[in-house]
C-alpha positions as CSV (number, residue, x, y, z in Angstrom):
1,M,-0.8,-77.2,-10.2
2,I,-1.8,-74.1,-12.0
3,K,0.6,-71.2,-12.8
4,V,-0.8,-67.8,-11.7
5,S,0.7,-66.4,-14.9
6,Y,-1.5,-68.6,-16.6
7,I,-4.8,-67.5,-14.6
8,K,-3.7,-63.7,-15.5
9,N,-3.3,-64.5,-19.3
10,N,-6.2,-66.7,-19.5
11,K,-8.8,-65.3,-16.9
12,Y,-12.0,-65.9,-18.3
13,V,-11.4,-69.4,-20.0
14,F,-10.0,-70.3,-16.7
15,I,-13.4,-69.4,-14.8
16,K,-15.1,-71.2,-17.4
17,S,-12.9,-74.7,-17.4
18,L,-13.6,-74.7,-13.6
19,K,-17.3,-74.1,-13.8
20,K,-17.1,-77.4,-16.2
21,R,-15.2,-78.7,-13.3
22,G,-18.3,-78.3,-11.1
23,I,-16.4,-75.6,-9.0
24,K,-19.0,-72.9,-7.7
25,F,-18.2,-69.4,-8.1
26,P,-14.8,-69.7,-9.6
27,N,-14.5,-66.3,-10.4
28,L,-14.6,-65.2,-6.7
29,L,-11.4,-67.5,-6.2
30,I,-9.8,-66.3,-9.0
31,N,-9.8,-62.7,-8.2
32,K,-8.8,-63.5,-4.7
33,V,-5.9,-65.4,-6.2
34,L,-5.0,-62.6,-8.4
35,K,-5.5,-59.7,-5.6
36,F,-3.1,-62.1,-3.3
37,D,-0.6,-62.0,-6.0
38,K,-1.0,-58.3,-6.7
39,K,0.3,-57.9,-3.1
40,V,3.0,-60.2,-3.2
41,R,4.3,-58.3,-6.5
42,I,4.1,-55.0,-5.0
43,N,5.6,-56.2,-1.8
44,K,8.6,-57.6,-3.7
45,I,9.2,-54.3,-5.7
46,I,9.2,-52.3,-2.0
47,L,11.2,-55.1,-0.6
48,D,13.9,-54.8,-3.6
49,N,13.9,-51.0,-2.7
50,I,14.6,-51.3,0.9
51,H,17.3,-53.9,0.4
52,S,18.7,-51.2,-2.3
53,Q,18.5,-48.4,0.5
54,L,20.1,-50.6,3.1
55,K,23.2,-51.6,0.7
56,F,23.9,-48.0,0.3
57,L,23.2,-46.7,3.9
58,S,25.2,-49.8,5.3
59,N,28.4,-48.8,3.3
60,K,28.2,-45.2,3.9
61,F,27.8,-46.2,7.9
62,N,31.0,-48.6,7.7
63,K,32.8,-45.3,6.6
64,G,32.1,-43.6,9.8
65,N,35.1,-41.8,9.5
66,N,33.8,-39.4,7.0
67,F,30.9,-38.2,9.0
68,N,31.0,-34.6,9.7
69,S,29.2,-35.0,13.2
70,Q,28.1,-37.4,15.9
71,N,24.4,-36.5,15.2
72,V,24.8,-37.4,11.4
73,Y,26.2,-40.9,12.7
74,F,23.2,-41.6,14.7
75,F,20.7,-40.2,12.5
76,L,22.3,-42.8,9.9
77,K,22.1,-45.4,12.2
78,L,18.6,-44.9,13.3
79,K,17.5,-44.7,9.5
80,I,19.1,-48.4,9.1
81,L,17.0,-49.8,12.1
82,K,14.0,-48.4,10.8
83,L,14.4,-49.7,7.7
84,K,15.4,-53.0,9.0
85,L,12.4,-53.0,10.9
86,H,10.6,-52.1,8.4
87,L,12.0,-55.0,6.0
88,K,11.0,-57.5,9.0
89,V,7.0,-56.6,8.8
90,L,6.9,-56.5,5.1
91,N,8.7,-60.1,4.7
92,F,6.3,-61.3,6.9
93,E,3.5,-59.8,4.9
94,H,5.0,-60.9,1.6
95,K,5.6,-64.7,3.0
96,K,1.9,-64.5,4.2
97,N,0.5,-63.5,0.8
98,K,2.7,-65.9,-0.9
99,V,1.3,-68.6,1.1
100,S,-2.3,-67.5,0.4
101,V,-1.6,-67.7,-3.1
102,Q,-0.1,-71.1,-3.0
103,K,-2.7,-72.5,-0.8
104,I,-5.5,-71.7,-3.5
105,L,-3.4,-73.3,-6.1
106,Y,-2.8,-76.3,-4.2
107,N,-6.5,-76.8,-4.0
108,L,-7.3,-76.2,-7.3
109,P,-8.0,-79.2,-9.9
110,N,-6.3,-79.4,-13.2
111,L,-8.2,-77.7,-16.0
112,P,-10.0,-80.4,-18.4
113,H,-9.0,-80.9,-22.0
114,F,-11.0,-79.0,-24.7
115,S,-12.4,-82.1,-26.0
116,V,-13.8,-83.5,-22.5
117,S,-17.5,-82.9,-22.2
118,S,-19.3,-81.5,-18.9
119,V,-21.8,-84.1,-18.4
120,N,-22.0,-87.7,-19.1
121,I,-23.8,-88.7,-22.6
122,N,-23.9,-92.4,-22.4
123,N,-23.6,-92.7,-26.4
124,E,-20.9,-90.2,-26.7
125,N,-19.0,-91.5,-23.6
126,L,-18.7,-94.9,-24.9
127,I,-15.9,-95.3,-27.0
128,Y,-15.5,-98.6,-27.2
129,N,-16.7,-102.2,-26.6
130,F,-15.2,-105.7,-26.8
131,G,-16.8,-109.4,-26.4
132,L,-20.4,-110.7,-25.9
133,L,-22.3,-110.0,-22.5
134,S,-23.8,-113.0,-20.5
135,N,-24.6,-113.4,-17.1
136,A,-23.3,-116.7,-14.9
137,K,-24.8,-117.8,-12.0
138,H,-22.4,-117.5,-9.6
139,T,-20.0,-114.8,-8.2
140,H,-16.4,-114.9,-7.3
141,S,-17.4,-114.7,-4.0
142,Y,-18.9,-118.1,-4.1
143,L,-16.4,-119.7,-6.4
144,S,-13.3,-118.6,-4.3
145,N,-14.9,-120.3,-1.4
146,K,-16.1,-123.3,-3.2
147,Y,-12.5,-124.0,-4.6
148,N,-10.7,-122.6,-1.4
149,I,-8.8,-120.0,-3.7
150,I,-9.6,-116.8,-1.9
151,D,-10.3,-116.4,1.9
152,F,-11.4,-113.4,3.2
153,S,-12.7,-114.7,6.7
154,L,-8.8,-115.6,7.3
155,G,-7.8,-111.7,6.1
156,N,-10.6,-110.5,8.3
157,K,-8.9,-112.4,11.2
158,I,-5.5,-111.2,10.6
159,S,-6.1,-107.4,9.6
160,G,-9.7,-106.8,9.3
161,S,-12.3,-106.8,6.4
162,G,-10.7,-105.8,2.9
163,F,-7.8,-107.9,3.3
164,P,-8.2,-111.3,1.2
165,V,-5.8,-114.0,1.6
166,Y,-5.2,-115.8,-1.8
167,K,-4.6,-119.6,-1.4
168,G,-3.6,-122.1,-3.7
169,K,-4.4,-121.7,-7.2
170,G,-5.9,-118.3,-6.3
171,A,-2.1,-117.2,-5.3
172,K,-0.7,-118.8,-8.2
173,L,-3.0,-117.0,-10.5
174,Q,-2.7,-113.6,-8.9
175,R,1.1,-114.2,-9.6
176,S,0.9,-115.2,-12.9
177,L,-1.1,-112.3,-13.9
178,I,1.3,-109.9,-12.1
179,N,4.1,-111.5,-14.3
180,F,2.0,-111.4,-17.4
181,F,1.2,-107.6,-17.2
182,L,5.1,-107.1,-16.5
183,D,6.5,-108.9,-19.4
184,E,4.0,-107.7,-21.7
185,A,4.8,-104.1,-21.0
186,C,8.6,-105.2,-21.1
187,K,7.7,-106.4,-24.7
188,F,6.6,-102.8,-25.8
189,N,9.8,-101.4,-24.2
190,Y,8.3,-100.2,-20.7
191,F,11.3,-99.9,-18.5
192,E,10.4,-102.2,-15.2
193,V,11.2,-100.7,-11.7
194,Q,10.7,-101.8,-8.2
195,V,9.7,-99.0,-5.9
196,P,9.1,-98.1,-2.6
197,I,5.5,-98.7,-1.2
198,I,5.8,-96.1,1.7
199,V,6.1,-92.5,0.6
200,N,6.7,-89.1,2.0
201,K,4.4,-86.1,1.8
202,Y,6.3,-84.5,-1.0
203,S,5.9,-87.5,-3.7
204,L,2.1,-87.4,-2.6
205,F,2.1,-83.5,-3.1
206,G,3.8,-84.0,-6.5
207,T,1.4,-85.9,-7.8
208,G,-2.0,-84.7,-6.6
209,Q,-2.9,-87.1,-4.0
210,I,-2.4,-84.2,-1.2
211,P,-4.6,-82.4,-0.5
212,D,-7.2,-84.1,-2.7
213,K,-7.0,-87.7,-1.0
214,E,-5.2,-87.4,2.2
215,D,-8.4,-88.8,4.1
216,Q,-8.2,-92.0,2.1
217,M,-4.9,-93.1,2.8
218,Y,-3.1,-95.1,5.4
219,Q,-1.0,-92.5,7.4
220,I,2.3,-93.8,9.2
221,S,2.3,-92.4,13.1
222,D,4.7,-89.8,12.6
223,N,2.5,-88.1,10.0
224,F,5.1,-87.6,7.3
225,F,4.9,-91.0,5.8
226,Y,2.2,-92.9,3.9
227,L,1.5,-96.3,2.5
228,I,1.1,-95.8,-1.0
229,P,-2.9,-95.4,-3.1
230,T,-1.4,-96.4,-6.3
231,G,1.9,-96.7,-8.0
232,E,1.8,-93.8,-10.0
233,V,2.8,-92.0,-7.0
234,P,6.5,-93.6,-6.4
235,I,7.0,-94.3,-10.1
236,T,6.4,-90.8,-11.3
237,N,8.1,-88.8,-8.7
238,L,11.3,-91.1,-9.7
239,Y,11.7,-88.3,-12.2
240,R,11.3,-85.5,-9.8
241,N,13.3,-82.7,-10.2
242,V,15.1,-84.2,-13.5
243,L,15.7,-81.8,-16.6
244,F,15.6,-84.3,-19.8
245,S,17.1,-84.0,-23.2
246,K,14.6,-84.3,-25.6
247,N,16.4,-87.4,-27.5
248,N,15.7,-89.2,-24.3
249,L,11.9,-88.9,-24.3
250,P,9.3,-90.5,-24.1
251,I,10.0,-92.1,-20.8
252,K,8.3,-95.2,-20.2
253,S,8.1,-97.2,-16.9
254,V,6.1,-99.8,-15.5
255,G,6.2,-101.5,-11.9
256,H,4.2,-103.7,-9.7
257,T,3.1,-102.6,-6.7
258,P,0.6,-103.5,-3.7
259,C,-1.7,-100.5,-3.3
260,F,-3.5,-99.4,0.1
261,R,-6.5,-97.3,0.3
262,K,-9.1,-96.7,2.9
263,E,-11.8,-96.2,0.6
264,V,-14.1,-93.9,3.2
265,G,-17.6,-95.0,3.2
266,S,-19.8,-97.4,2.3
267,W,-21.2,-98.8,-1.2
268,G,-23.4,-101.7,0.0
269,S,-22.9,-104.5,-2.3
270,D,-19.7,-102.6,-4.0
271,V,-17.4,-103.6,-1.0
272,K,-18.4,-107.6,-1.0
273,A,-15.5,-109.6,-1.8
274,L,-12.9,-108.2,-4.4
275,N,-14.8,-105.0,-5.6
276,R,-13.4,-102.9,-2.8
277,I,-10.6,-103.8,-0.7
278,H,-8.1,-101.8,1.5
279,Q,-5.0,-103.7,0.1
280,F,-4.4,-104.9,-3.6
281,D,-1.9,-105.4,-6.1
282,K,-1.4,-103.4,-9.5
283,V,0.6,-103.0,-12.5
284,E,1.4,-99.5,-13.8
285,I,2.5,-97.9,-16.6
286,V,4.0,-94.6,-16.8
287,Q,4.8,-91.8,-19.5
288,I,6.5,-88.4,-19.4
289,N,6.1,-86.8,-22.9
290,L,6.3,-84.1,-24.5
291,P,3.4,-81.6,-24.6
292,S,2.9,-82.0,-28.5
293,E,3.0,-85.9,-28.6
294,S,1.2,-86.8,-25.2
295,Y,-2.5,-87.2,-27.0
296,K,-1.1,-89.5,-29.2
297,F,0.7,-91.7,-26.5
298,I,-2.4,-91.5,-24.5
299,E,-4.6,-93.3,-27.6
300,S,-1.3,-95.9,-28.1
301,M,-1.6,-96.6,-24.0
302,R,-5.6,-97.4,-24.2
303,E,-4.7,-99.5,-27.1
304,Y,-2.0,-101.2,-25.3
305,V,-4.5,-102.2,-22.5
306,Q,-7.6,-103.1,-24.4
307,N,-4.8,-105.8,-25.9
308,L,-4.1,-107.0,-22.6
309,L,-7.9,-107.8,-22.1
310,E,-8.5,-109.3,-25.2
311,K,-5.9,-111.6,-24.5
312,L,-7.6,-112.5,-21.5
313,K,-10.9,-112.8,-23.7
314,L,-12.8,-110.5,-20.9
315,P,-15.4,-108.3,-22.4
316,Y,-14.8,-105.0,-21.8
317,R,-15.9,-101.1,-22.6
318,V,-14.1,-97.8,-22.8
319,I,-15.4,-94.6,-21.4
320,K,-14.4,-91.1,-22.0
321,L,-14.6,-89.3,-18.6
322,S,-16.8,-86.2,-18.4
323,S,-15.3,-83.1,-16.6
324,S,-17.4,-83.6,-13.3
325,D,-15.9,-87.5,-13.2
326,L,-12.4,-86.4,-13.9
327,G,-9.8,-87.0,-11.1
328,F,-8.4,-84.0,-9.1
329,S,-5.0,-83.9,-11.1
330,S,-6.5,-85.4,-14.6
331,S,-6.9,-83.6,-17.7
332,F,-8.2,-86.3,-19.9
333,T,-9.2,-89.6,-18.5
334,Y,-10.7,-93.1,-20.3
335,D,-12.1,-95.7,-17.9
336,I,-11.7,-99.5,-19.2
337,E,-14.8,-101.7,-17.2
338,V,-14.7,-105.4,-17.6
339,W,-18.2,-107.2,-17.6
340,S,-18.7,-109.4,-14.2
341,M,-20.7,-111.9,-15.3
342,G,-22.0,-113.4,-11.8
343,Q,-22.2,-110.0,-10.6
344,K,-24.2,-108.6,-13.8
345,K,-22.0,-105.4,-13.6
346,W,-19.4,-103.3,-15.2
347,L,-16.2,-103.1,-13.2
348,E,-13.6,-100.6,-13.7
349,V,-10.1,-102.2,-13.9
350,S,-8.2,-99.3,-15.5
351,S,-7.8,-95.5,-15.6
352,L,-5.8,-94.0,-18.5
353,S,-5.0,-90.5,-17.5
354,N,-3.3,-87.6,-19.2
355,F,-2.4,-85.0,-16.5
356,E,-0.3,-82.6,-19.2
357,T,1.8,-80.4,-17.0
358,Y,-0.2,-80.3,-13.7
359,Q,2.2,-83.0,-11.9
360,S,5.5,-81.8,-14.0
361,N,5.0,-78.4,-12.4
362,R,4.7,-79.7,-8.9
363,M,7.7,-82.1,-9.4
364,N,9.4,-79.7,-11.8
365,I,9.9,-82.5,-14.7
366,K,10.9,-80.6,-17.3
367,Y,13.2,-80.8,-20.8
368,K,15.5,-78.7,-22.5
369,K,15.1,-76.5,-25.2
370,C,17.4,-74.0,-27.2
371,N,15.8,-70.8,-25.3
372,G,15.4,-72.6,-21.7
373,S,13.0,-75.5,-20.6
374,E,9.8,-76.3,-20.5
375,Y,7.6,-78.6,-18.3
376,L,6.6,-82.2,-19.7
377,H,3.1,-84.0,-19.9
378,T,3.0,-86.9,-17.4
379,L,0.6,-89.8,-18.0
380,N,-0.4,-93.1,-16.2
381,A,-2.7,-96.2,-16.5
382,S,-3.3,-99.1,-14.6
383,A,-2.0,-102.3,-16.6
384,L,-3.7,-104.0,-14.7
385,A,-5.4,-103.9,-11.5
386,L,-5.5,-107.5,-10.1
387,P,-8.7,-107.7,-8.0
388,R,-11.4,-106.8,-10.3
389,I,-9.2,-108.7,-13.0
390,V,-9.1,-112.2,-10.8
391,S,-13.1,-111.7,-10.2
392,A,-14.0,-111.3,-13.8
393,L,-11.7,-114.4,-14.9
394,L,-13.3,-116.6,-12.2
395,E,-17.0,-115.4,-13.1
396,N,-16.8,-115.2,-16.8
397,N,-14.8,-118.8,-16.8
398,Y,-16.5,-120.7,-14.8
399,F,-18.5,-123.9,-16.9
400,D,-19.1,-127.6,-16.3
401,S,-17.9,-127.0,-12.7
402,K,-14.7,-126.0,-13.4
403,I,-12.7,-122.6,-14.1
404,S,-10.8,-122.2,-17.3
405,I,-7.6,-120.4,-17.2
406,P,-6.9,-118.3,-20.4
407,E,-4.3,-119.5,-22.7
408,V,-1.9,-116.5,-22.5
409,L,-1.3,-117.4,-18.8
410,L,-0.8,-121.0,-19.0
411,S,2.8,-121.0,-19.2
412,Y,2.6,-118.7,-16.1
413,T,0.1,-121.1,-14.0
414,G,1.2,-124.5,-14.9
415,F,-2.4,-125.5,-14.8
416,K,-5.3,-125.3,-17.0
417,Y,-8.2,-125.5,-14.6
418,I,-9.4,-124.7,-11.3
419,D,-11.3,-127.4,-10.4
């Protein structure tokens, strides 16, 4: 969330950044915020003055035996009642103006980092390529059915479309990938956590899913709890309202969770098989860093995720998102996509984002300084999302009527082939 003080001190920079984001008429929006904020500040001065008058008059009123006449006594009593009534009206207006300011601020996206471009320019946005691209005859949907490892019709019977059932070696491959990703993260000093998959509105507000993506999440009937759309939500919220010592930074956490998304809309061929499903597993890494060091760490996180894909020997590419493609809370994002041989297309398997102080402002995550405290930067990445990794592994490793298992997974799966 953006502070009003930042908007006041950097008004034209802020307007320019919102334009870069694709926000229409940002100057009108900002002027509206500043107008309501001015009313809040003026009301605060008046309210403080009334409180001061009431305190003085109440003290005088309580010493009623000093009044020269009954008229003075009733005059003073009437004046106190009028001030209290005025106070009540002003308090209502003050709260209403504060809510108006907060409502606009809650709905403003994060500002893009200065290095983020306004539009996608293929050559400039493509950061890195790995592996040779080739095409295969069969999609993961065909291979899943042939080897009886993922059943989409069973999931449809139990829950509806978009809920696959992993079976036999398919289930073992899924579990092996989860364990491999967790073990690799722990080797790089990420602290493993197992977190709830049902969260409250405060948690979703903290990471920016509310109000931005409220209609894309599964809401539990009492209207306050939701199934998590990503492990980022519960893991980052572990540190809500925490004041860190500088010596304890950076904070590095990893967790595996199922994730749930309604995925509103239709994407044609994209919704087939594992491309877009309502429930999927993901291993998430989260970091909390000093503002001066966060961009160094986003690069190390990118290298870490790339290393996972190289160990799995999957062709991939890294794309730096333009401002129009950034997520609501993100200031800077890399998307990493793997090549799907059977579908002949790129599939996103990881999104690495630096939210700067946007989330920490909402969640009150700070570190101690000699002259007070300062908001920290929050970062996260999928490391990795399972469905598309599974589909890419199946399609890219199918040769001679069998699917080869990557060497790094053999100690986890206990088998070399799916045949």
